[in-house]
C-alpha positions as CSV (number, residue, x, y, z in Angstrom):
1,M,0.0,0.0,0.0
2,D,1.5,3.4,-1.0
3,A,1.9,6.3,1.4
4,A,-1.0,8.3,0.0
5,L,-3.5,5.5,0.5
6,R,-2.2,4.8,4.0
7,L,-2.7,8.4,4.9
8,K,-6.2,8.4,3.4
9,N,-7.2,5.4,5.4
10,L,-5.6,6.8,8.6
11,L,-7.6,10.1,8.3
12,A,-10.8,8.2,7.6
13,D,-10.3,6.2,10.9
14,V,-9.6,9.4,12.8
15,I,-12.8,11.0,11.5
16,A,-14.7,7.8,12.3
17,H,-13.5,8.2,15.9
18,G,-14.8,11.7,16.2
19,S,-11.6,13.4,14.9
20,L,-9.9,13.0,18.3
21,V,-8.5,9.5,19.0
22,R,-5.9,7.7,21.0
23,R,-2.7,6.7,19.1
24,T,-3.1,3.1,20.5
25,A,-6.7,2.9,19.0
26,L,-5.2,3.7,15.6
27,C,-2.5,1.2,16.0
28,D,-5.1,-1.4,16.9
29,R,-6.8,-0.6,13.6
30,G,-3.6,-1.5,11.8
31,H,-1.9,1.9,11.4
32,S,1.8,2.1,12.1
33,P,3.4,4.6,14.4
34,R,5.4,5.7,11.4
35,T,2.3,6.5,9.4
36,I,0.8,8.5,12.3
37,A,4.1,10.4,12.7
38,A,4.1,11.2,9.0
39,A,0.6,12.5,9.2
40,V,1.5,14.8,12.1
41,A,4.6,16.0,10.2
42,A,2.6,16.8,7.2
43,G,0.0,18.8,9.2
44,A,-2.8,16.4,8.5
45,L,-3.0,15.6,12.2
46,V,-2.1,17.5,15.3
47,T,-1.1,16.1,18.7
48,A,-2.7,16.4,22.1
49,G,-0.1,15.3,24.5
50,R,1.7,12.0,24.0
51,L,-1.4,9.9,23.8
52,W,-3.8,11.6,21.4
53,V,-3.9,12.8,17.8
54,A,-6.7,14.8,16.1
55,R,-7.7,16.6,12.9
56,P,-6.5,20.2,12.9
57,E,-10.1,21.6,12.9
58,V,-11.0,20.0,16.3
59,D,-12.1,22.5,19.0
60,P,-9.0,23.6,20.9
61,L,-10.8,23.1,24.1
62,L,-11.2,19.4,23.3
63,L,-7.5,19.2,22.4
64,N,-6.6,20.7,25.7
65,A,-9.0,18.4,27.6
66,A,-7.3,15.4,26.0
67,R,-3.9,16.7,26.8
68,L,-4.9,17.2,30.5
69,G,-7.0,14.1,30.9
70,V,-10.2,16.0,31.7
71,V,-13.7,16.2,30.3
72,L,-15.5,19.3,29.1
73,T,-18.7,19.7,31.2
74,C,-21.2,22.2,32.5
75,I,-21.5,25.3,30.4
76,S,-18.4,24.6,28.4
77,A,-19.8,21.3,27.2
78,A,-23.2,23.0,26.6
79,R,-21.5,25.6,24.4
80,H,-19.5,23.0,22.5
81,L,-22.8,21.1,21.8
82,G,-24.3,24.2,20.3
83,L,-26.8,24.8,23.1
84,W,-28.0,28.3,24.1
85,T,-25.9,29.7,26.9
86,I,-25.4,32.9,28.7
87,D,-21.7,33.7,28.4
88,V,-19.4,32.6,31.2
89,P,-15.7,33.1,30.5
90,A,-14.3,30.2,32.6
91,V,-13.8,26.7,31.2
92,H,-15.6,24.0,33.1
93,V,-14.2,20.5,33.2
94,S,-14.7,17.3,35.1
95,V,-11.5,15.9,36.5
96,R,-10.7,12.3,36.8
97,N,-7.9,12.5,39.4
98,S,-5.8,14.9,41.4
99,T,-3.0,14.9,38.8
100,S,-5.4,16.3,36.2
101,R,-6.6,19.0,38.6
102,R,-3.0,20.2,39.4
103,N,-2.4,20.7,35.7
104,L,-5.4,22.9,35.1
105,Q,-4.9,26.5,34.0
106,P,-5.9,29.3,36.4
107,G,-9.5,30.3,36.1
108,T,-10.6,26.8,35.1
109,V,-13.6,25.4,37.1
110,A,-13.0,21.8,38.2
111,H,-16.0,19.6,38.9
112,W,-15.9,16.4,40.9
113,D,-19.6,15.6,40.6
114,R,-20.7,12.0,40.5
115,A,-21.6,11.1,36.9
116,V,-25.2,10.4,36.3
117,V,-24.2,8.5,33.1
118,P,-20.7,6.8,33.2
119,R,-18.0,8.6,31.3
120,H,-16.2,6.7,28.6
121,P,-12.4,7.1,29.2
122,D,-11.9,8.1,25.5
123,H,-14.6,10.8,25.4
124,H,-13.8,14.4,26.3
125,V,-17.3,15.9,26.3
126,D,-19.6,14.8,29.1
127,P,-22.8,13.0,28.2
128,I,-25.7,15.5,28.0
129,E,-27.3,14.1,31.2
130,N,-24.1,14.8,33.2
131,V,-23.9,18.3,31.6
132,L,-27.4,19.1,32.7
133,A,-27.1,17.7,36.2
134,I,-23.9,19.7,36.7
135,T,-25.3,23.0,35.4
136,A,-28.2,22.6,37.8
137,G,-25.8,22.7,40.7
138,C,-23.2,25.1,39.3
139,L,-25.0,27.9,37.5
140,P,-27.6,30.4,38.6
141,H,-31.1,29.1,38.2
142,E,-31.9,31.2,35.1
143,H,-28.7,30.3,33.3
144,A,-29.1,26.6,34.0
145,L,-32.7,26.7,32.8
146,V,-31.6,28.3,29.5
147,V,-29.2,25.3,28.9
148,W,-31.8,22.7,29.9
149,E,-34.6,24.1,27.7
150,S,-32.2,24.4,24.8
151,A,-31.1,20.7,25.2
152,M,-34.8,19.7,25.3
153,N,-35.7,21.8,22.3
154,K,-32.9,20.2,20.3
155,G,-34.0,16.7,21.3
156,L,-30.7,15.9,23.0
157,V,-32.3,14.5,26.1
158,D,-35.4,12.4,26.7
159,P,-37.0,13.9,29.8
160,T,-38.8,10.7,30.7
161,A,-35.7,8.5,30.6
162,F,-33.7,11.3,32.3
163,G,-36.3,11.4,35.1
164,R,-35.6,7.7,35.8
165,M,-32.0,8.4,36.6
166,E,-30.5,9.2,40.0
167,L,-30.5,13.0,39.9
168,P,-29.5,15.6,42.5
169,A,-32.3,17.6,44.0
170,R,-31.7,20.8,42.0
171,A,-31.5,18.8,38.8
172,R,-34.9,17.1,39.5
173,A,-36.5,20.5,40.3
174,L,-35.2,21.8,37.0
175,L,-36.5,18.8,35.2
176,S,-40.0,19.5,36.5
177,E,-39.8,23.1,35.3
178,A,-38.0,23.0,32.0
179,S,-40.0,23.1,28.7
180,R,-39.0,21.8,25.3
181,F,-40.9,24.5,23.5
182,A,-38.5,27.4,24.1
183,D,-36.8,28.1,20.8
184,S,-34.1,30.2,22.4
185,G,-32.7,31.3,25.7
186,L,-34.4,34.7,25.1
187,E,-37.7,33.0,25.4
188,T,-36.7,31.1,28.5
189,I,-35.5,34.3,30.2
190,F,-38.6,36.2,29.2
191,R,-41.0,33.6,30.6
192,T,-39.0,33.0,33.8
193,R,-38.6,36.7,34.6
194,L,-42.4,37.3,34.2
195,R,-43.9,34.4,36.0
196,W,-44.3,36.5,39.1
197,L,-47.2,38.3,37.3
198,R,-49.5,35.3,37.8
199,V,-50.9,35.9,34.3
200,R,-51.1,33.0,31.8
201,I,-48.1,33.1,29.5
202,L,-48.0,30.7,26.6
203,C,-45.0,30.3,24.3
204,Q,-44.8,29.3,20.6
205,I,-48.5,29.7,19.9
206,W,-49.9,29.5,16.3
207,L,-52.1,32.5,15.5
208,Y,-53.6,32.8,12.0
209,G,-50.9,30.9,10.2
210,H,-47.8,32.1,12.0
211,R,-46.2,31.2,15.2
212,V,-45.8,33.9,17.9
213,D,-43.2,33.8,20.7
214,F,-45.6,34.6,23.5
215,L,-49.3,35.1,24.1
216,I,-50.0,36.8,27.5
217,G,-53.6,36.4,28.6
218,D,-55.9,36.3,25.6
219,R,-54.8,39.2,23.5
220,L,-51.2,40.5,24.3
221,V,-48.6,39.1,21.8
222,V,-44.9,39.6,22.5
223,Q,-42.4,38.8,19.8
224,I,-38.6,38.7,20.5
225,D,-36.5,39.4,17.4
226,G,-33.1,37.8,17.0
227,G,-30.6,38.4,14.3
228,H,-32.6,36.5,11.6
229,H,-35.4,39.1,11.6
230,V,-34.3,40.9,8.5
231,D,-35.3,41.3,4.8
232,G,-38.1,38.8,3.9
233,Q,-38.6,37.6,7.5
234,R,-39.0,41.1,8.7
235,T,-41.5,41.9,6.0
236,S,-43.5,38.8,6.9
237,D,-43.4,39.7,10.6
238,I,-44.7,43.2,9.9
239,R,-47.6,41.8,7.8
240,H,-48.5,39.4,10.5
241,D,-48.4,42.0,13.2
242,A,-50.8,44.1,11.2
243,E,-53.2,41.2,10.8
244,L,-53.1,40.4,14.5
245,M,-53.9,44.0,15.4
246,L,-56.8,44.1,13.0
247,R,-58.2,41.0,14.8
248,G,-58.0,42.7,18.2
249,Y,-54.6,41.6,19.4
250,H,-51.9,44.0,20.8
251,V,-48.4,43.3,19.6
252,I,-45.2,44.2,21.5
253,R,-41.9,43.5,19.6
254,V,-38.6,43.7,21.4
255,G,-35.0,42.7,20.4
256,Y,-32.2,40.6,21.8
257,H,-30.2,43.5,23.3
258,Q,-33.4,44.9,25.0
259,V,-34.0,41.6,26.7
260,M,-30.4,40.9,27.7
261,D,-29.1,44.4,28.4
262,D,-32.2,46.5,29.3
263,W,-34.6,44.1,30.9
264,P,-36.2,46.7,33.3
265,A,-37.5,48.6,30.3
266,V,-38.9,45.5,28.6
267,Q,-40.6,44.5,31.9
268,D,-42.0,48.0,32.2
269,L,-43.6,47.7,28.7
270,I,-45.3,44.4,29.6
271,V,-46.6,45.4,33.1
272,R,-48.0,48.7,31.7
273,A,-49.7,46.8,28.9
274,I,-51.3,44.4,31.4
275,A,-52.2,47.3,33.7
276,Q,-54.2,48.7,30.8
277,G,-56.0,45.4,30.3
278,L,-54.4,44.9,26.8
279,H,-54.1,41.2,27.6
280,R,-57.8,40.7,28.0
281,A,-60.3,39.8,25.3
282,A,-62.7,42.7,24.5
């Protein structure tokens, strides 16, 4: 077999292992240390300590986790998995032993939590059940709920099966509260921050052919615009707003930065609309 074909087969096996793999696993698949070293020298693979090699595009956090012998967890794993998170600068890892902990960089948050789902020794991102259980105990309630509802919305966790596992008390409380219908963390935040009103708030409701983010009471519609509300989407939204208003609904539309950076003003809009009875049917 020529060198080009050996390299092609090696890279295919690395990708099949998730693009980050132990050298010994590749040797077990029939690849020689010389072929692996040649791939590293050519830049087709990068190293993570002595034991691991990876494709160059692998998340640097994963490479560092492999080098240190730790597992990404909590909000760092959530972000790696593409879940909605509220930014936290520190890297959160689960440590396997005291040696791993001593090698961590300053500012890294080390977790020693018992795993809900056993961690495979070759994996460097915690199973989603462990991620959620740890966020429940580590993050502020609102931040954790954002992660939980994002995971449920993406179908990454089965709430029924998750509920049969041995969960910490805070995780079980979040499981009873979290909804799979929140399309974004903005919706989670909005609903959570207004539940003190004791007014019915429904999310992701279909009204006259379009889905609205929130329906408060019977007639108050709140739409939260993200970055995708431009051009054709924006035109469609304006048209639907007009139709709703003609049918007796009241529409309040706010943006990402208003919710995240100026919440008191958003809350003031909502409570004043409710005070005027705009949420009630005529």
